[in-house]
C-alpha positions in Angstrom: 19.1 0.4 39.3 16.9 -0.9 41.9 14.8 -4.0 41.2 11.7 -1.8 40.9 13.4 0.4 38.3 14.5 -2.6 36.3 10.9 -4.0 36.4 9.5 -0.5 35.3 12.1 -0.3 32.5 11.2 -3.8 31.4 7.5 -2.9 31.2 8.3 0.2 29.3 10.3 -1.7 26.8 7.5 -4.3 26.4 4.9 -1.5 25.8 7.2 0.0 23.2 7.6 -3.4 21.5 3.8 -3.9 21.4 3.4 -0.5 19.9 6.1 -1.3 17.2 4.4 -4.6 16.5 1.0 -2.8 16.0 2.7 -0.3 13.6 4.3 -3.2 11.6 1.0 -4.9 11.3 -0.7 -1.8 10.0 2.1 -1.3 7.5 1.7 -5.0 6.3 -2.0 -4.5 5.9 -1.5 -1.2 3.8 1.1 -3.1 1.6 -1.2 -5.9 1.0 -4.0 -3.5 0.1 -1.7 -1.7 -2.3 -0.6 -4.9 -3.8 -4.2 -5.9 -4.4 -4.8 -2.5 -6.1 -1.8 -3.0 -8.4 -3.0 -6.5 -9.4 -6.4 -5.0 -10.2 -5.0 -2.2 -12.2 -2.8 -4.7 -14.1 -5.8 -6.8 -15.0 -7.7 -3.7 -16.2 -4.8 -2.5 -18.3 -4.4 -6.1 -19.9 -8.1 -6.1 -20.6 -7.9 -2.7 -22.3 -4.8 -3.7 -24.3 -6.6 -6.8 -25.6 -9.6 -4.6 -26.7 -7.3 -2.3 -28.6 -5.5 -5.2 -30.3 -8.9 -6.7 -31.2 -10.0 -3.4 -32.8 -6.8 -3.3 -34.8 -7.3 -6.8 -36.0 -10.9 -5.9 -37.1 -9.7 -2.8 -39.0 -6.9 -4.7 -40.7 -9.5 -7.4 -41.6 -11.6 -4.8 -43.2 -14.4 -5.4 -40.7 -14.7 -1.7 -39.9 -18.2 -1.7 -38.7 -17.4 -4.3 -35.9 -14.3 -2.4 -35.0 -16.2 0.9 -34.7 -18.8 -0.8 -32.6 -16.1 -2.3 -30.4 -14.3 1.1 -30.3 -17.4 3.0 -29.3 -18.2 0.4 -26.5 -14.6 0.8 -25.2 -14.8 4.5 -25.4 -18.1 4.5 -23.5 -16.5 2.8 -20.5 -16.3 5.1 -17.4 -12.9 6.4 -16.8 -12.0 5.6 -13.1 -11.5 8.5 -10.9 -8.1 9.1 -9.6 -7.8 8.3 -6.1 -5.5 9.8 -3.6 -2.6 7.6 -2.4 -2.5 7.1 1.3 0.9 7.7 2.6 1.7 6.2 6.0 3.5 8.4 8.5 5.5 6.6 11.0 5.6 8.0 14.5 8.6 6.4 16.1 9.1 7.0 19.8 11.6 9.5 20.7 11.8 8.1 24.2 15.0 6.2 24.7 15.4 3.8 27.6 18.6 4.3 29.5 19.4 1.4 32.0 22.1 3.5 33.7 20.8 7.0 34.1 23.3 7.6 36.9 26.2 7.6 34.3 24.9 10.8 32.9 25.1 12.5 36.1 28.9 12.1 36.2 
């Protein structure tokens, strides 16, 4: 390889590396967003479980009116719409860098 070919090859490798870093950064951002969503859902589930346990305690304590009021309040809460999950598609380069293309000719 000539020095110019080596330099061009090095620039191509650097471009590929930068593209891979951008792809990795976007995957990390998506993972962090997904993690935040899971934490939010866990908090909501815990809150709903606490309400259900409180309703049961009220019924067992013969405080049925309070239990029914709490139950109707809990039942009136809006059901969150199901959102679509964004799936990341990786588009890895199919270009391979061969520092010795002359070897293929033989």
